[in-house]
N, C-alpha and C positions, 0 to 999 in steps of 0.2 A: 548131579545127574548129567551124563553125557548127552550130546545131541541125539545120538541114535536111540538111547533109552527114552529120551523125551519124545522122539518121533513115534516109537512103538507105543508109548502111552497114548499119544494122540490118535494113532490108528485104532486102538481098542476103544477109545472114546467115540469115534464115528462109526465103529462096527466094521472096519475094513477087513476083508477076507481075501483068500487066494482067488476066489471067484471074481472079485473086483479087479484084481491084477490081470487075470486072463481076459476080462472084458476090455479093459483099456488097451492091453497089448494087441488084441484082435482088431481094433479099429485103427491102429497106427498106420498100416499100409494104405488105408482108405483116405487118410488125412495128409500123408507125407508130402504129396505133390502140392499142397496148398501152403506149406510152411513158408515158402519164399514170399508169397503175397501177404500173408499175415505179419511176417517180420517187417516187410516194407511199410505196411500200414502202421505198425507199432512205433517205428522210429520217425515216420512222417508226422505223426500226431505229437510227438515230443517237441518238435520244432515250434509248435504253436504255443508252448507253455514255457516261458522264460525260467521259472523256478526249477523246472525239470531239465531244460536244455542247457542251463548254465554249467552243469557238471560235465558236459561234453566239450572238452577244450582242445581235443586233438584233431578236429576237422573230419574230413571224409575218411581218412585212414582209420581213425578211432571208431567211427560209425561202422565201417566195414568190418572191423575186428569184433565189435559188439554184436553185429548181425550174425557173425559166425558162432559166437558164444551162445546166442539165443537159439540158433538152429540146433546146436548140440543139446541145449536144455530141453528142447521139444523132443528130440530123438530119445533122450533118456526118460522123458515123461511117459512115453509110450513103449518103453523097453520091457515093462513087466518085472523089472529087477529093482527093488527098492531096499537095497542093503545099506550097510554102514557107509560105504564110499559115496553112494547116491546122496545120503542125508548130509554128509560132511560137505559135499559140493554145494548143496542148497544153503547150508549154514554159512558157508563162506560168502555167499551172495549178500546176506544180511550184514556181515562184517564190512564187506566192500562198500556198501551203501553208506555206512558210517564214515569210512575213510574219505569218500568223495563229497560228503555233505548232502546226500540226496535224502529228502524227507521220505519217511515210510509211507506217507499219504500217496505219493506218486507211484510207489510200488503197488499199492492196493488198487488204484484206478487203472494202472497199466495192465495189471494181470486181469482185471475185470474186462478190459477191452479185448485182450487176447482170448479170454474165456468165451466171450460172445462170438468171436470169429471162429473158434474151433467148433462150438456147438452149432452155429449156423451152417458151417461146412458139413458137419456130420449129418445134419438133417437133410441138406440138399443131396447128399450122395447116398443116403440110406436106402437099402433095397430089401431089408428084412421086415419083420413084423413091428408094428408100433410098440408093442409090449417090450420087445428086445431093445428098441431104440430108447425107450424110457429107462430101462435098466442100465444101458451103457451111459446115458446122460448122467444118471445118478452116480455111477462109479467115477466117471471123469470129473464131475463136480467135487466129489469127496477128495479125489487125488489133488486137484488144484487147491482146494481148501487146506489140505495138509501141507502142500508146498508153501502156500502163503503163511500158514501158521508158523512153520519152522523158520522161514526167512524173517518174519516179524519177531519171533522169539530171539533169534540171533541178533537182530538189529537192537532190540531193547536191552539185551544183556550186555552187548558191547558198548552201547551208548551210555548206559548207566555206569558201567565200569570206568569209562573215560571221564564221565562227569564227576564220579567219586574221586578219581585221581586228580583231576583239575582242582576240585574243591580242597582236597588234602594239600596239594602244592600251594594253593592260595593261602590256606590256613598256616602252613609251615612258614610261608613268606611273612605273614602277619605276625606269627609267633616270633620269628627271627628278629623282626623290627622291635617287638616288645622286649625281647630278651636283651637286645643291644642296649635298650634304655635301662632295663633292670640291672644289667651288669655295670653300666657306666657309673651309676650312683655309688655303689660300694668301691669301685676302683678309684673314683675321685677322692673318696674319704681316705682310702689307703695311701694314695699319692700325697695328700696333704700331710698325713701323719709321718710318712717316710721323709718328706721334705723337712718337717720339724726335727725329726730325730737326727738327720744328717747335718742340719745347719744351726740348730740351737746351741748357744754357748752355755756349757755347764748346766744342762737341765737337771732338775732333781730326779731322784730315783722314782718318786711318786709320779712325776710328770711322764717319765719314760714308760712306766707301767700303764698309765692311762692310755697313751698312744698305742702301745703294743696290744692292749686288750681291745682297743677300737679296731686295730688291724685284724685281730683274730676274729672278731664278730663279723666284720665285713667279708672276710674270706669265707666264713661259714655261710653267710647269706649268698655269696656268689656261687658257692658249691651247691646250695639248695636249688638255685635257679637252673644250673646246668643239669642237675639230677632230674628236675621236673621236665626239662626239655627232652632229655634222653628218654624218660618214661613215655613222653608223648609221641616221639618220632620213631622209636625203635621197638615197639611192642611186638614180640613174636606171635605167631599163631598159637592160640591157647592149646595146651595139652589136656584134654578133657578126661576127668576121672571122677568117681564118686568122692565127695568131700562132706564130712559131717559138719553141719552149719554151726552149731553151738561151739564145737571145739575150735573151729577156724576163727570165730569171733573172739573167743577168750584168748587165743594166741596173739591176736592183733592187739587186744586190750593190754596185754602184758608189755607190749612195745610202746603203746601210746602213753600209758601212765596218766590216768585221769586224776585231777586234784581231789583232795579229800572232801571238798565242799560240793562235789557232784556225786549224787547217789545213782546206783544202778537198779533197774527193775527188769526182770526177765519174764516174758510171757511166751511159753513154748507149748505148742499144741500137743506134741508128744515127743518123747526122748528119741535121740538117734536119727532125727530127720536129716536127709542128705540132699545135696544139690550136685549137678554135673558141671564140673568146671576145672579151671586151672587154679590150684590153691594159692600159688604165689601171686598171680595177677588179681584174683579176687581179694587177696589180702591187701593189695594196694587200694582197691575200691573201699573196702571196709575201713581201712585206716584213714582215708580221706574223709569219709562220712563221720567217723567218730571224732576226728580232730575238728571238723566243722561244728559238730554239736558241742564239743568242749568249748570252742572259741565263742559260741553263741551264748554261753552261760558264764561270763567272767565272775559274776557274783555268786555262782553256785546254782544248783538246780537238780533236775532228775533226767537221766538218759534211760529211755525205755527201749528194750529190744523185743520185737515180736517175730516169732518164727512159726510158719505154718506151711503146709503143702496141700494144694487143692488143684484138681484137674491137671495133674502131671506137671504143675509149676510150683516151685518153692518161692515163697514171699518172705523177705526179711525187711522189717520196718524199723527205722531208726527215728525215734521221736525225742525231741528235746523240749525243754520248758523255757527257751529263750524268748527273745522279742519277735521272732519270726522274720520273714523276708518281705520288705516293702513291695507292693504290687508292681511298681515300675521296674523292679529288678528281676522278678521271677522269670520272665520270658528270656532273659539274657544269661542266667547263671551258668548254663552249660556251654557257653561260648568261650573259646580260648581267650585268655588274657582279660577276662571280665571278672572283677572281684569286688565284693562289698567290704573287704577288709582293707584297712589303711596300709598294711604291709603285705597284703596278699599278692601272689604272682598271677593268679587267675587261671591256673592249668589243672588244678585238682579235680574239679567236677567234669571238665572236658575229657581228661584222661579216663576218669571213672566211667563216663557214659560210653566212651570208645571201647573200653574193655568189656562192659556189659553187652554192648551191641555185638561184639565178636563172639560172645557166648550165646547168641540168639535170645537174649533177654531184654529187659527194659529197666530204665532207671528214671523214676519220676519223683515229683515233689508236690507236697500239699502244705500250704502255710497260710496263716492269717496274722496280721500285725498284732504284736503283743500277746500272741496265743501259741507261740512255739512253732515248730516246723517238723514235718515228717518226710523222710526220704524212703521210697519203696524200691527195693531191688527184687526183680522177678526173674528167676532163672529156671531152666529145665530141671526138674527133680530127678534124683537118682534112686533106684530101688535098693 
């Protein structure tokens, strides 16, 4: 949703009408001569609060520039024209506060101080009926509330975006360190085998084959590490379309190849149930969950699939009969590089949750020691 559409939604919420616009515009000339005093008070108060004043680093020149900006802001407030350009300028205020590190708390209290000044001036200069004053106060308060709401919405949106970016960069950094470790191990094995093949005197054909097969295995391991990292770092925006859930699962099963000692059970609420998603990306999720279930049952067991749609959400449950996940591991299993497997990279569940999140869904787990494990994928259903 664009900032302007968001603003219009908020206008409808507070019951804003053209009459409110006309009221606010009509009192603009009455208040305009007080703007200068209100602005001086606004910035004088900031000087008494270090957490607010610390963002003003340009001295008197910057304060003078900020005062001119606030004067334009007030002029626009009483212009009666609250169009797309008006909203975008307010939206940029929220973004700018994130840039300079100003807490939204100070925006709230500063606007409160400005509001009191405007209302006090309005009352002091009012010459019409008390009922008209009350109506104008209501309209002005609604407009200031709308301004604060759109600034705060912009602030939160931008702040959360930057936090997510920072967390993702930190995660990639952590993953990169782990990947270096994961790649160094197979490379060391390859290096040892290559050294033997280059320097051994008359090695037997059997010995050569042992080292060549070892190199082949380690190259395969290194390739799987790189593939997992690529999946994690370069997932494109999902292309959403209706996907038949059972058909998608069976296609993935053809690729995973469950051993014969693992039985399948299917529990489907009705045939033809569909989810809204990117088939290839959700195939990655389903493949990871099926492989995890397979690996949890090395001695065999049963893998159960439950498919249902309720309240416009599709739920796909993967239940195995393995040993379950120990309680101390459950809260960490979706973290990058965290694995309960001796040879695991620890990216599968992290990638899976990232994909499901991008589909506006959820990926959760329920488990008890020695009682198996269930993963629940919930995604928007398609008709």
